[in-house]
C-alpha positions as a LaTeX table, in Angstrom:
\begin{tabular}{lrrr}
\hline
Residue & $x$ (\AA) & $y$ (\AA) & $z$ (\AA) \\
\hline
Met1 & 128.10 & 85.57 & 115.69 \\
Leu2 & 127.89 & 82.44 & 113.55 \\
Tyr3 & 129.28 & 82.39 & 110.02 \\
Leu4 & 127.40 & 80.12 & 107.65 \\
Ala5 & 128.80 & 79.21 & 104.22 \\
Ile6 & 126.51 & 77.49 & 101.72 \\
Asp7 & 127.46 & 75.79 & 98.46 \\
Gln8 & 124.10 & 75.73 & 96.70 \\
His9 & 122.97 & 73.10 & 94.21 \\
Arg10 & 119.63 & 71.99 & 92.83 \\
Lys11 & 119.00 & 69.08 & 95.21 \\
Gln12 & 121.21 & 69.85 & 98.18 \\
Leu13 & 123.04 & 72.52 & 100.16 \\
Thr14 & 126.54 & 71.83 & 101.46 \\
Val15 & 126.93 & 73.93 & 104.60 \\
Asn16 & 129.84 & 74.95 & 106.82 \\
Ile17 & 129.31 & 76.81 & 110.10 \\
Arg18 & 132.10 & 78.61 & 111.97 \\
Ser19 & 132.11 & 80.26 & 115.36 \\
Glu20 & 133.43 & 83.72 & 116.20 \\
Ser21 & 136.81 & 82.16 & 116.96 \\
Gly22 & 136.96 & 80.50 & 113.53 \\
Asp23 & 136.35 & 76.93 & 114.66 \\
Val24 & 134.23 & 74.77 & 112.37 \\
Leu25 & 131.10 & 73.76 & 114.29 \\
Leu26 & 129.24 & 71.88 & 111.59 \\
Lys27 & 129.91 & 70.37 & 108.16 \\
Arg28 & 127.03 & 68.57 & 106.45 \\
Gln29 & 124.70 & 68.44 & 103.49 \\
Val30 & 121.07 & 69.53 & 103.64 \\
Ser31 & 118.36 & 68.56 & 101.17 \\
Thr32 & 116.61 & 71.42 & 99.38 \\
Glu33 & 113.22 & 69.87 & 100.15 \\
Trp34 & 111.22 & 72.51 & 101.99 \\
Pro35 & 110.68 & 70.63 & 105.30 \\
Arg36 & 114.37 & 69.72 & 105.63 \\
Val37 & 115.85 & 73.07 & 104.69 \\
Arg38 & 113.39 & 74.86 & 107.00 \\
Lys39 & 114.26 & 72.51 & 109.84 \\
Phe40 & 117.97 & 73.18 & 109.35 \\
Leu41 & 117.54 & 76.97 & 109.29 \\
Glu42 & 115.36 & 76.79 & 112.39 \\
Glu43 & 118.20 & 74.99 & 114.18 \\
Val44 & 120.71 & 77.59 & 113.00 \\
Lys45 & 118.43 & 80.38 & 114.20 \\
Lys46 & 118.11 & 78.87 & 117.68 \\
Gln47 & 121.84 & 78.21 & 117.91 \\
Ser48 & 122.68 & 81.76 & 116.87 \\
Leu49 & 120.46 & 83.45 & 119.47 \\
Ser50 & 123.17 & 83.17 & 122.12 \\
Glu51 & 125.90 & 84.10 & 119.59 \\
Gly52 & 124.41 & 87.37 & 118.38 \\
Gly53 & 122.87 & 86.15 & 115.12 \\
Phe54 & 124.35 & 84.71 & 111.94 \\
Val55 & 125.48 & 85.83 & 108.50 \\
Val56 & 125.67 & 83.82 & 105.29 \\
Ile57 & 127.99 & 83.72 & 102.28 \\
Leu58 & 126.85 & 82.29 & 98.94 \\
Glu59 & 128.22 & 81.93 & 95.44 \\
Val60 & 125.88 & 83.63 & 93.01 \\
Cys61 & 124.00 & 81.37 & 90.61 \\
Gly62 & 120.80 & 81.43 & 88.60 \\
Phe63 & 118.54 & 80.18 & 91.39 \\
Asn64 & 119.61 & 82.04 & 94.55 \\
Asp65 & 116.26 & 83.84 & 94.84 \\
Trp66 & 114.34 & 81.38 & 96.98 \\
Leu67 & 117.26 & 80.75 & 99.34 \\
Val68 & 118.05 & 84.45 & 99.88 \\
Lys69 & 114.40 & 85.11 & 100.65 \\
Leu70 & 114.23 & 82.15 & 103.05 \\
Leu71 & 117.42 & 83.18 & 104.88 \\
Lys72 & 115.99 & 86.63 & 105.56 \\
Glu73 & 112.80 & 84.99 & 106.81 \\
Tyr74 & 114.83 & 83.11 & 109.43 \\
Gly75 & 116.62 & 86.22 & 110.69 \\
Cys76 & 119.89 & 86.16 & 108.75 \\
Gly77 & 121.81 & 89.35 & 109.51 \\
Glu78 & 123.28 & 89.69 & 106.02 \\
Val79 & 123.56 & 87.55 & 102.89 \\
Ile80 & 126.90 & 88.06 & 101.12 \\
Leu81 & 126.91 & 87.01 & 97.45 \\
Ile82 & 130.24 & 86.56 & 95.67 \\
Gln83 & 131.21 & 85.70 & 92.12 \\
Pro84 & 132.64 & 82.15 & 91.93 \\
Glu85 & 136.32 & 81.84 & 91.10 \\
Lys86 & 137.78 & 79.70 & 88.33 \\
Arg87 & 137.03 & 76.03 & 88.87 \\
Ser88 & 139.72 & 74.14 & 90.79 \\
Lys89 & 141.08 & 70.80 & 89.60 \\
Lys90 & 140.36 & 69.37 & 93.06 \\
Lys91 & 136.79 & 70.58 & 93.41 \\
Thr92 & 134.26 & 69.09 & 95.81 \\
Asp93 & 131.16 & 70.59 & 97.41 \\
Arg94 & 132.61 & 70.25 & 100.91 \\
Arg95 & 135.84 & 71.97 & 99.90 \\
Asp96 & 133.87 & 74.77 & 98.25 \\
Ala97 & 131.76 & 75.30 & 101.38 \\
Asn98 & 134.87 & 75.23 & 103.60 \\
Ser99 & 136.62 & 77.74 & 101.33 \\
Leu100 & 133.61 & 80.06 & 101.42 \\
Gly101 & 133.50 & 79.80 & 105.21 \\
Glu102 & 137.19 & 80.68 & 105.42 \\
Ile103 & 136.71 & 83.73 & 103.18 \\
Leu104 & 133.77 & 84.92 & 105.27 \\
Trp105 & 135.47 & 84.45 & 108.64 \\
Val106 & 138.87 & 85.91 & 107.68 \\
Asn107 & 137.32 & 88.99 & 106.01 \\
Arg108 & 134.23 & 89.24 & 108.24 \\
Arg109 & 134.78 & 92.83 & 109.34 \\
Arg110 & 135.39 & 94.26 & 105.89 \\
Leu111 & 132.56 & 92.27 & 104.32 \\
Leu112 & 130.02 & 93.27 & 106.98 \\
Glu113 & 131.10 & 96.91 & 106.67 \\
Gly114 & 130.58 & 96.75 & 102.91 \\
Arg115 & 134.24 & 97.35 & 102.06 \\
Ser116 & 136.08 & 95.61 & 99.24 \\
Val117 & 138.23 & 92.54 & 99.78 \\
Gln118 & 141.19 & 91.75 & 97.55 \\
Gly119 & 140.46 & 88.74 & 95.36 \\
Val120 & 136.76 & 88.58 & 96.27 \\
Arg121 & 134.26 & 89.84 & 93.69 \\
Arg122 & 131.16 & 90.72 & 95.68 \\
Val123 & 127.79 & 90.85 & 93.93 \\
Arg124 & 125.10 & 93.30 & 94.97 \\
Trp125 & 121.69 & 91.66 & 95.29 \\
Pro126 & 119.41 & 93.76 & 93.05 \\
Asn127 & 116.07 & 95.07 & 94.23 \\
Leu128 & 112.83 & 93.51 & 93.06 \\
Arg129 & 112.32 & 96.03 & 90.26 \\
Asp130 & 115.78 & 95.43 & 88.78 \\
Arg131 & 115.40 & 91.66 & 89.06 \\
Glu132 & 112.13 & 91.79 & 87.14 \\
Asp133 & 113.61 & 94.09 & 84.49 \\
Arg134 & 116.61 & 91.79 & 84.08 \\
Gln135 & 114.33 & 88.79 & 83.71 \\
Leu136 & 112.13 & 90.59 & 81.18 \\
Thr137 & 115.02 & 91.83 & 79.00 \\
Gly138 & 116.71 & 88.44 & 79.21 \\
Leu139 & 113.46 & 86.87 & 77.97 \\
Arg140 & 113.38 & 89.30 & 75.05 \\
Lys141 & 116.92 & 88.36 & 74.08 \\
Arg142 & 116.15 & 84.62 & 74.16 \\
Leu143 & 113.02 & 85.09 & 72.04 \\
Gly144 & 115.05 & 86.98 & 69.46 \\
Gln145 & 117.61 & 84.19 & 69.37 \\
Leu146 & 114.90 & 81.55 & 68.92 \\
Arg147 & 113.31 & 83.51 & 66.08 \\
Thr148 & 116.69 & 83.90 & 64.36 \\
Arg149 & 117.32 & 80.18 & 64.69 \\
Thr150 & 113.92 & 79.40 & 63.14 \\
Ile151 & 114.52 & 81.79 & 60.22 \\
Asn152 & 117.90 & 80.16 & 59.59 \\
Gln153 & 116.18 & 76.76 & 59.41 \\
Val154 & 113.75 & 78.15 & 56.84 \\
Lys155 & 116.66 & 79.50 & 54.78 \\
Tyr156 & 118.37 & 76.11 & 54.99 \\
Leu157 & 115.35 & 74.44 & 53.39 \\
Leu158 & 115.33 & 77.03 & 50.60 \\
Arg159 & 119.06 & 76.66 & 49.94 \\
Lys160 & 118.69 & 72.90 & 49.93 \\
His161 & 116.66 & 73.25 & 46.72 \\
Asn162 & 118.32 & 76.51 & 45.52 \\
Leu163 & 115.05 & 78.44 & 45.88 \\
Glu164 & 116.13 & 81.40 & 48.00 \\
Gln165 & 116.70 & 83.70 & 45.01 \\
Glu166 & 113.13 & 83.07 & 43.79 \\
Cys167 & 111.57 & 84.86 & 46.77 \\
Pro168 & 109.40 & 87.73 & 45.42 \\
Thr169 & 110.75 & 90.13 & 48.07 \\
Lys170 & 114.26 & 91.05 & 49.18 \\
Gly171 & 113.73 & 89.54 & 52.63 \\
Leu172 & 111.62 & 86.71 & 53.98 \\
Asp173 & 110.19 & 88.67 & 56.91 \\
Thr174 & 107.39 & 90.31 & 54.89 \\
Ile175 & 103.72 & 89.47 & 54.35 \\
Lys176 & 104.37 & 88.63 & 50.71 \\
Gly177 & 107.48 & 86.62 & 51.56 \\
Lys178 & 105.74 & 84.52 & 54.20 \\
Lys179 & 102.79 & 83.91 & 51.85 \\
Trp180 & 105.23 & 82.65 & 49.22 \\
Leu181 & 106.83 & 80.29 & 51.77 \\
Ala182 & 103.41 & 78.93 & 52.78 \\
Glu183 & 102.46 & 78.18 & 49.13 \\
Leu184 & 105.85 & 76.92 & 47.97 \\
Thr185 & 105.80 & 73.44 & 46.41 \\
Leu186 & 108.08 & 71.08 & 48.34 \\
Ser187 & 108.35 & 67.37 & 49.06 \\
Ser188 & 106.09 & 66.01 & 51.81 \\
Ile189 & 108.77 & 65.96 & 54.53 \\
Asp190 & 110.19 & 69.37 & 53.59 \\
Arg191 & 106.67 & 70.81 & 53.45 \\
Leu192 & 105.95 & 69.43 & 56.94 \\
Gln193 & 109.15 & 70.95 & 58.29 \\
Met194 & 108.50 & 74.28 & 56.56 \\
Asp195 & 104.96 & 74.50 & 57.99 \\
Gln196 & 106.26 & 73.84 & 61.50 \\
His197 & 108.97 & 76.48 & 61.14 \\
Leu198 & 106.42 & 79.02 & 59.90 \\
Ala199 & 104.16 & 78.25 & 62.87 \\
Gln200 & 107.09 & 78.71 & 65.25 \\
Trp201 & 108.06 & 81.95 & 63.50 \\
Lys202 & 104.55 & 83.30 & 64.02 \\
Leu203 & 104.63 & 82.26 & 67.69 \\
Trp204 & 107.98 & 84.01 & 68.30 \\
Asp205 & 106.65 & 87.19 & 66.65 \\
Glu206 & 103.58 & 87.19 & 68.89 \\
Gln207 & 105.61 & 86.60 & 72.05 \\
Ile208 & 108.17 & 89.24 & 71.12 \\
Lys209 & 105.36 & 91.74 & 70.54 \\
Lys210 & 103.86 & 91.07 & 73.99 \\
Thr211 & 107.28 & 91.24 & 75.65 \\
Ala212 & 108.16 & 94.47 & 73.84 \\
Ala213 & 104.92 & 96.10 & 75.03 \\
Glu214 & 105.77 & 95.26 & 78.66 \\
Ile215 & 109.35 & 96.50 & 78.18 \\
Gln216 & 108.05 & 99.78 & 76.75 \\
Lys217 & 105.78 & 100.24 & 79.76 \\
Arg218 & 108.50 & 99.57 & 82.34 \\
Gln219 & 111.10 & 101.62 & 80.49 \\
Ala220 & 108.84 & 104.67 & 80.65 \\
Glu221 & 108.81 & 104.37 & 84.45 \\
Ser222 & 112.62 & 104.25 & 84.82 \\
Lys223 & 114.54 & 107.54 & 85.07 \\
Thr224 & 117.87 & 105.87 & 84.35 \\
Ala225 & 116.49 & 104.12 & 81.27 \\
Ala226 & 115.08 & 107.43 & 79.99 \\
Val227 & 118.55 & 109.00 & 80.16 \\
Leu228 & 120.19 & 106.01 & 78.46 \\
Ala229 & 117.59 & 106.11 & 75.67 \\
Thr230 & 119.28 & 109.27 & 74.35 \\
Ile231 & 122.26 & 107.17 & 73.17 \\
Pro232 & 122.08 & 106.69 & 69.37 \\
Gly233 & 120.27 & 103.42 & 68.58 \\
Cys234 & 119.29 & 102.77 & 72.21 \\
Gly235 & 115.58 & 101.93 & 72.34 \\
Ala236 & 113.35 & 100.78 & 75.17 \\
Tyr237 & 114.78 & 97.26 & 75.28 \\
Ser238 & 118.44 & 98.31 & 75.27 \\
Ser239 & 118.03 & 101.17 & 77.75 \\
Leu240 & 116.03 & 99.06 & 80.23 \\
Ala241 & 118.52 & 96.18 & 79.96 \\
Leu242 & 121.47 & 98.46 & 80.78 \\
Ala243 & 119.65 & 100.44 & 83.49 \\
Ser244 & 118.62 & 97.29 & 85.38 \\
Arg245 & 122.23 & 96.07 & 85.31 \\
Ile246 & 123.66 & 99.29 & 86.75 \\
Gly247 & 121.59 & 99.76 & 89.89 \\
Pro248 & 122.59 & 102.64 & 92.19 \\
Ile249 & 125.34 & 104.55 & 90.38 \\
Glu250 & 126.81 & 105.63 & 93.75 \\
Arg251 & 128.43 & 102.23 & 94.20 \\
Phe252 & 130.74 & 102.97 & 91.24 \\
Pro253 & 133.21 & 105.66 & 92.42 \\
Arg254 & 134.79 & 106.21 & 88.99 \\
Pro255 & 133.74 & 105.75 & 85.33 \\
Gly256 & 136.25 & 102.91 & 84.99 \\
Ser257 & 134.54 & 101.07 & 87.85 \\
Leu258 & 131.46 & 100.46 & 85.72 \\
Ala259 & 133.61 & 99.24 & 82.81 \\
Asn260 & 135.37 & 96.84 & 85.17 \\
Tyr261 & 132.01 & 95.69 & 86.59 \\
Trp262 & 130.82 & 94.75 & 83.08 \\
Gly263 & 134.08 & 92.93 & 82.31 \\
Leu264 & 135.32 & 95.41 & 79.69 \\
Thr265 & 138.75 & 96.11 & 81.19 \\
Pro266 & 141.81 & 94.19 & 79.94 \\
Gly267 & 143.24 & 91.40 & 82.04 \\
Cys268 & 146.93 & 91.36 & 82.91 \\
Arg269 & 149.62 & 88.91 & 83.96 \\
Asn270 & 152.40 & 91.09 & 85.33 \\
Ser271 & 155.27 & 89.34 & 87.03 \\
Gly272 & 158.77 & 90.45 & 87.90 \\
Glu273 & 160.06 & 93.18 & 85.62 \\
Ala274 & 157.33 & 92.65 & 83.01 \\
Thr275 & 154.61 & 95.23 & 83.65 \\
Asp276 & 152.82 & 95.45 & 80.33 \\
Arg277 & 151.32 & 92.00 & 79.79 \\
Leu278 & 147.81 & 93.16 & 79.01 \\
Gly279 & 145.45 & 90.57 & 77.59 \\
Ser280 & 141.88 & 90.45 & 76.34 \\
Ile281 & 138.99 & 91.84 & 78.39 \\
Thr282 & 138.07 & 89.91 & 81.54 \\
Lys283 & 134.40 & 89.25 & 80.59 \\
Glu284 & 133.63 & 88.80 & 84.30 \\
Gly285 & 130.56 & 91.02 & 84.36 \\
Ser286 & 127.16 & 90.97 & 82.71 \\
Gly287 & 127.18 & 89.25 & 79.33 \\
Met288 & 123.87 & 90.91 & 78.54 \\
Ala289 & 125.37 & 94.39 & 79.05 \\
Arg290 & 128.27 & 93.56 & 76.71 \\
Phe291 & 125.82 & 92.21 & 74.13 \\
Ile292 & 123.78 & 95.43 & 74.17 \\
Leu293 & 126.88 & 97.63 & 74.03 \\
Gly294 & 128.15 & 95.64 & 71.06 \\
Gln295 & 124.92 & 96.47 & 69.21 \\
Leu296 & 125.03 & 100.14 & 70.18 \\
Val297 & 128.58 & 100.57 & 68.87 \\
Leu298 & 127.32 & 100.35 & 65.28 \\
His299 & 124.79 & 103.17 & 65.81 \\
Val300 & 127.17 & 105.38 & 67.80 \\
Leu301 & 129.92 & 105.15 & 65.17 \\
Arg302 & 127.41 & 106.05 & 62.48 \\
Arg303 & 126.08 & 109.16 & 64.24 \\
Asp304 & 128.96 & 110.43 & 66.41 \\
Pro305 & 131.83 & 111.77 & 64.21 \\
Trp306 & 134.13 & 112.32 & 67.20 \\
Met307 & 133.77 & 108.71 & 68.37 \\
Lys308 & 134.18 & 107.46 & 64.79 \\
Ala309 & 137.45 & 109.38 & 64.39 \\
Trp310 & 138.75 & 107.98 & 67.69 \\
Tyr311 & 137.71 & 104.48 & 66.60 \\
Gly312 & 139.57 & 104.96 & 63.29 \\
Arg313 & 142.85 & 105.82 & 65.03 \\
Ile314 & 142.70 & 102.66 & 67.16 \\
Lys315 & 141.66 & 100.57 & 64.17 \\
Lys316 & 144.82 & 101.55 & 62.29 \\
Arg317 & 147.01 & 100.41 & 65.20 \\
Arg318 & 145.17 & 97.36 & 66.56 \\
Gly319 & 142.47 & 96.29 & 64.09 \\
Ser320 & 138.69 & 96.65 & 63.95 \\
Lys321 & 137.77 & 94.08 & 66.63 \\
Ile322 & 139.92 & 95.64 & 69.35 \\
Ala323 & 138.78 & 99.10 & 68.26 \\
Arg324 & 135.11 & 98.13 & 68.66 \\
Val325 & 135.77 & 96.80 & 72.17 \\
Ala326 & 137.56 & 100.07 & 72.98 \\
Val327 & 134.48 & 101.99 & 71.87 \\
Met328 & 132.32 & 99.74 & 74.08 \\
Arg329 & 134.50 & 100.61 & 77.05 \\
Arg330 & 134.47 & 104.35 & 76.29 \\
Leu331 & 130.71 & 104.21 & 75.82 \\
Thr332 & 130.46 & 102.60 & 79.27 \\
Thr333 & 132.39 & 105.45 & 80.88 \\
Thr334 & 130.09 & 107.87 & 79.05 \\
Ile335 & 127.09 & 106.02 & 80.46 \\
Trp336 & 128.53 & 106.49 & 83.96 \\
Gln337 & 128.72 & 110.26 & 83.37 \\
Met338 & 125.18 & 110.35 & 81.95 \\
Val339 & 123.61 & 108.47 & 84.87 \\
Lys340 & 125.75 & 110.17 & 87.53 \\
His341 & 124.87 & 113.70 & 86.37 \\
Asn342 & 121.48 & 112.91 & 84.78 \\
Glu343 & 122.58 & 114.21 & 81.40 \\
Pro344 & 121.62 & 113.06 & 77.87 \\
Tyr345 & 124.15 & 111.70 & 75.41 \\
Thr346 & 126.35 & 114.42 & 73.91 \\
Ile347 & 128.07 & 114.12 & 70.54 \\
Gly348 & 131.79 & 114.38 & 71.20 \\
Gly349 & 131.64 & 112.97 & 74.70 \\
Pro350 & 130.50 & 114.39 & 78.05 \\
Pro351 & 131.65 & 117.90 & 79.00 \\
Arg352 & 134.93 & 118.18 & 80.88 \\
Arg353 & 134.39 & 118.87 & 84.55 \\
Lys354 & 136.66 & 120.92 & 86.76 \\
Leu355 & 138.44 & 118.98 & 89.48 \\
Arg356 & 137.50 & 119.96 & 92.98 \\
Val357 & 140.36 & 121.66 & 94.81 \\
His358 & 140.38 & 120.55 & 98.43 \\
Ala359 & 141.17 & 123.17 & 101.00 \\
Ala360 & 144.56 & 122.78 & 102.61 \\
\hline
\end{tabular}
């Protein structure tokens, strides 16, 4: 079998091919233009016929989709996606490709069998449905951020002239408030800027409405999202965002595995006799999942007395910020129980389950 490592960039692919014995057969760069990348993969396919096929290792990035699809089209046995490590001080594309090839060849048996490898964070390629749901919920988040940025620009113009307190309503996001903004007397440049911000605000509202309708439709079709929607404050957007970033729950053997996957477990630097050097959370998983959980914490603490009491005890010892992160992690383990056993959210935490006693 041939082992192909690819360091993917926008304009080129840096490739490294190893044989079954571990010898490097080819090191080169391939343009991402369709004729050239197809020609290269055709050559790899022909060369691998006598070797029993080929497998590929890639570092995950935001534009792997087209390459993963093309590799499968040319008969790739398996595409292994891994999370990139921290950037080296002596980083080049050729060194990255060679390092990926070494990881693939040394750990080829465990990787092809789907087993874990120490120091290698493997990424599961989501199915089409999950990819679309991730894209849709990510779009909704960006639209919300753009709308917030536009509203802040409107507030800046009002504060520039000390006019914010003259708004006839408590907030600006009302029919009466927006009408007041449109009729407000300002200088010519400020009026031009205000009109443009109001037009952008209207556009964001329209796009968010369309996106929310599609999210509502897709959330109703997801069993996992329906279960997650029972969490206090978890609507269609939040439940679909979390469900699409979980995938098959069977790949997480324990509740803590999901917390680790989302980067909510503390890092550590234990060396020698020191065994308690715990640091902040790793943040190696989905930033979107952590963002949603951070929003849900406020609703859960308001409606779950048991969780609020537990949060209060940690807050006294470590402070509110660490306590909120602890609630996010506990909420993640609760989500694992909910999805695993198809149960709704329960005030006070999931029911305790009896351990299975294995026969001697």
